[in-house]
C-alpha positions in Angstrom: 16.7 14.2 -2.1 19.1 11.6 -3.4 16.5 9.5 -5.1 16.6 8.3 -8.7 14.4 11.0 -10.1 16.5 13.8 -8.6 19.7 12.1 -9.9 18.1 11.8 -13.3 17.1 15.5 -13.3 20.6 16.5 -12.3 22.0 14.4 -15.2 19.6 16.2 -17.6 20.6 19.6 -16.2 24.3 18.7 -16.7 23.7 17.6 -20.2 21.8 20.9 -21.0 24.6 22.9 -19.6 27.1 20.9 -21.7 25.2 21.8 -24.9 22.5 19.1 -25.3 19.7 21.7 -25.2 17.1 19.2 -26.5 17.2 17.4 -23.1 15.6 20.4 -21.5 12.3 19.3 -23.1 12.2 16.4 -20.7 12.1 18.8 -17.7 9.6 21.0 -19.4 7.3 18.0 -20.1 7.6 16.8 -16.5 6.8 20.1 -14.9 4.6 22.0 -17.4 1.4 21.2 -15.6 2.8 22.1 -12.2 4.2 25.5 -13.5 0.8 26.4 -15.2 -1.2 25.3 -12.1 0.8 27.4 -9.7 0.8 30.4 -12.1 -3.0 30.0 -12.6 -3.6 29.9 -8.9 -1.5 33.0 -8.3 -2.9 35.0 -11.2 -6.4 33.6 -11.9 -6.1 34.0 -15.7 -5.4 31.1 -18.1 -3.6 33.1 -20.8 -1.4 35.0 -18.3 -0.6 31.8 -16.4 0.5 30.1 -19.7 2.7 33.1 -20.4 4.2 33.1 -16.9 4.8 29.3 -17.0 6.6 29.7 -20.4 8.7 32.7 -19.1 9.6 30.6 -16.1 10.9 27.8 -18.2 12.9 30.2 -20.3 14.4 31.8 -17.2 15.1 28.4 -15.7 16.9 27.3 -18.9 18.9 30.5 -19.0 19.8 30.0 -15.3 20.8 26.4 -15.5 24.5 27.2 -15.2 23.7 28.7 -11.8 21.5 25.8 -10.6 22.6 24.5 -7.2 22.6 20.7 -7.1 21.7 20.7 -3.4 18.1 21.5 -4.2 15.4 19.7 -6.2 14.8 21.1 -9.7 11.1 21.3 -8.8 11.8 23.5 -5.8 13.9 25.8 -7.9 11.3 26.0 -10.6 8.5 26.7 -8.1 10.5 29.7 -6.8 11.0 31.0 -10.4 7.3 30.6 -11.2 6.3 32.4 -8.0 8.8 35.2 -8.8 7.5 35.7 -12.3 3.9 35.8 -10.9 5.0 38.4 -8.3 6.7 40.5 -10.9 3.5 40.3 -13.1 1.2 41.2 -10.2 3.5 44.1 -9.2 3.5 45.4 -12.8 -0.3 45.1 -13.1 -2.2 46.2 -10.0 -5.7 45.6 -11.4 -8.1 42.8 -10.6 -7.5 39.5 -12.4 -10.5 37.8 -14.0 -11.3 34.1 -13.3 -11.3 32.0 -16.5 -12.6 28.5 -17.1 -10.3 26.0 -15.6 -12.5 22.9 -16.4 -10.4 21.9 -19.4 -7.4 21.4 -17.1 -9.2 19.6 -14.3 -10.7 16.1 -14.4 -14.5 16.1 -14.5 -16.1 15.3 -11.2 -18.8 13.1 -12.6 -21.1 12.4 -15.5 -24.0 14.5 -14.2 -24.0 18.0 -15.9 -25.6 19.6 -12.9 -22.9 18.2 -10.7 -20.2 19.3 -13.1 -21.7 22.9 -13.2 -21.8 23.0 -9.4 -18.3 21.8 -9.2 -17.1 24.4 -11.7 -18.9 27.1 -9.6 -17.1 25.9 -6.5 -13.7 26.0 -8.3 -14.4 29.5 -9.6 -15.4 30.6 -6.1 -12.2 29.1 -4.6 -10.2 30.9 -7.3 -11.9 34.2 -6.5 -11.3 33.7 -2.8 -7.6 32.9 -3.5 -7.4 36.1 -5.6 -8.5 38.1 -2.6 -5.7 36.7 -0.4 -2.6 38.9 0.1 0.2 37.4 -2.0 2.3 35.9 0.8 -0.7 34.0 2.1 -1.8 32.9 -1.4 1.6 31.5 -2.1 1.7 29.4 1.0 -1.9 28.1 0.5 -1.2 27.2 -3.1 2.1 25.4 -2.3 0.8 23.6 0.8 -2.8 22.8 0.0 -3.0 22.7 -3.7 0.4 21.5 -4.7 0.6 19.4 -1.5 4.2 20.3 -0.7 5.7 19.9 2.8 6.6 22.9 4.9 10.4 22.1 4.5 10.2 22.3 0.8 8.0 25.5 0.9 10.6 27.0 3.2 13.3 26.1 0.7 11.3 27.6 -2.2 10.3 30.8 -0.4 13.5 31.2 1.7 11.6 31.5 5.0 11.4 29.6 8.3 9.0 26.7 8.6 7.3 28.1 11.7 6.6 31.4 9.9 5.1 29.5 7.0 2.9 27.4 9.4 1.5 30.6 10.9 1.0 32.2 7.5 -0.8 29.0 6.3 -3.1 29.1 9.3 -3.9 32.7 8.8 -4.3 32.2 5.1 -6.8 29.3 5.7 -8.8 31.6 8.0 -8.9 34.4 5.5 -9.8 32.0 2.7 -12.6 30.5 4.8 -13.9 34.0 5.6 -13.9 35.0 1.9 -15.7 31.7 1.0 -18.3 32.3 3.8 -18.9 35.8 2.5 -19.5 34.3 -1.0 -21.9 31.8 0.5 -19.8 28.8 -0.5 -19.2 27.6 3.0 -21.0 28.2 6.3 
């Protein structure tokens, strides 16, 4: 955690707190894709994910004075994004539609048929993610899509590593079952 990137981020945060608000744009630029991706995976809707990512950056900025320098900014931001998504889901109990994510993901190849098949798979995975209970979805997103380690996930969610490993295992099993029911995997 004492690497150069973290020290640089801590410096930017201190500058923001001391009135150099324009420096915050550096953190937004660095983490905007991550914030959107997590929000999209939690909510399954492009517009809502953009809104939640923006709200998360506003909340993070407002809370910079309370930032604890014993954690990575990215971990802190992950928890803010997840909390915004939880609040949104709690406020809106209806099903979330799956929008086209192709513009945010690199194309899988030049073949249009292959690209269409790949898009169908991404859509099916998003639908299956949408079916997971929120605690399982969070762990699956952070571990397997964001590729975070269990220690960082524990820090973000405020839970024990062993509980997260069990939840990830169960989440993978539920995800597999949903994908099997959709005919995506056998």
